[in-house]
C-alpha positions as CSV (number, residue, x, y, z in Angstrom):
1,N,17.5,-10.2,-18.7
2,N,14.1,-11.4,-19.8
3,R,12.5,-11.6,-16.5
4,L,8.9,-11.3,-15.7
5,G,6.8,-8.2,-13.8
6,M,5.7,-8.9,-10.6
7,I,3.2,-7.1,-8.4
8,I,4.6,-7.0,-4.5
9,D,1.2,-6.7,-2.7
10,G,2.1,-5.5,0.9
11,T,2.0,-3.1,3.9
12,A,3.9,0.0,3.6
13,R,4.6,-0.2,7.7
14,D,8.1,-1.3,7.1
15,F,9.9,1.7,4.9
16,S,13.4,0.4,5.4
17,K,12.3,-3.4,3.9
18,I,10.6,-2.0,0.8
19,A,13.5,0.1,0.1
20,K,16.2,-2.5,0.4
21,E,13.8,-4.8,-2.3
22,K,14.1,-2.0,-4.4
23,K,17.2,-1.4,-4.6
24,D,17.7,-4.9,-5.0
25,L,15.2,-4.8,-7.4
26,E,16.5,-2.2,-9.4
27,K,20.5,-4.0,-9.3
28,L,18.7,-6.6,-11.0
29,G,17.7,-4.1,-13.6
30,Y,13.6,-3.6,-12.7
31,D,11.8,-0.2,-13.2
32,C,9.9,0.3,-9.3
33,Y,6.9,2.1,-9.0
34,M,4.6,2.9,-5.9
35,V,0.3,2.6,-5.7
36,F,-0.1,3.5,-2.1
37,V,-3.7,2.5,-2.1
38,N,-4.8,4.7,1.2
39,T,-7.7,4.6,2.9
40,T,-8.9,6.6,6.2
41,L,-8.7,5.1,9.9
42,P,-12.7,4.7,10.6
43,V,-13.0,3.0,7.3
44,A,-9.8,0.6,7.8
45,Q,-11.5,-0.1,11.3
46,A,-15.2,-0.7,10.1
47,R,-13.5,-3.3,7.2
48,N,-11.5,-4.7,9.5
49,Q,-14.3,-5.7,11.8
50,K,-16.1,-6.9,9.1
51,R,-13.0,-9.5,7.9
52,A,-13.0,-13.7,9.5
53,R,-9.7,-12.9,10.3
54,K,-9.6,-9.0,12.8
55,L,-6.7,-7.8,13.8
56,P,-7.3,-5.8,17.8
57,P,-8.1,-2.3,17.2
58,K,-5.7,-1.1,18.7
59,L,-2.5,-2.7,16.5
60,L,-4.7,-2.0,13.6
61,A,-4.6,1.8,14.4
62,S,-0.9,1.5,15.4
63,S,-0.1,0.0,12.0
64,W,-2.3,2.7,9.8
65,K,-0.4,5.3,12.0
66,Q,2.8,4.0,11.0
67,V,1.3,3.7,6.9
68,Q,0.5,7.2,7.0
69,A,3.7,8.3,8.4
70,N,5.5,6.8,5.8
71,I,4.2,8.5,2.9
72,G,6.2,11.0,2.3
73,K,9.4,8.9,2.6
74,F,7.9,6.8,-0.1
75,Q,7.2,9.9,-2.4
76,G,10.8,10.6,-2.2
77,L,12.1,7.2,-2.6
78,F,9.8,6.7,-6.1
79,K,9.9,10.0,-6.9
80,G,7.5,10.1,-10.1
81,N,6.8,6.4,-10.2
82,F,4.2,7.0,-6.8
83,K,1.1,7.2,-6.8
84,I,-2.2,7.3,-4.1
85,V,-5.1,6.0,-4.8
86,D,-8.1,6.7,-2.1
87,N,-10.2,3.6,-1.0
88,S,-12.1,4.9,1.0
89,K,-15.4,4.9,-0.5
90,T,-17.1,1.7,-0.7
91,M,-19.1,1.1,-4.3
92,G,-21.4,-1.4,-5.2
93,E,-20.2,-4.2,-8.3
94,E,-21.9,-2.2,-10.7
95,E,-20.2,1.2,-9.9
96,A,-17.1,-0.7,-9.3
97,I,-17.1,-2.4,-13.0
98,K,-18.0,1.0,-14.4
99,K,-15.0,2.8,-13.2
């Protein structure tokens, strides 16, 4: 119905919320895909410490574990429309532009 495409950026911690959003969007005629940007817990903790707005380390670890537990569920939900991207490596600006 001439709707514009959209990208929804969020955490994958709440599987049921994302599953409902996907179902609602599909009812409107959208094709849905998920790009799951993943990293290791040590990298997530290190990046968190560099942010101006930090999460407590225990809260970040708990959230990270919930997200990791959902990977298989999301693969099933999105089937062939699911891609995992490893974001554990920190690249310099030139390397990132080249990639």
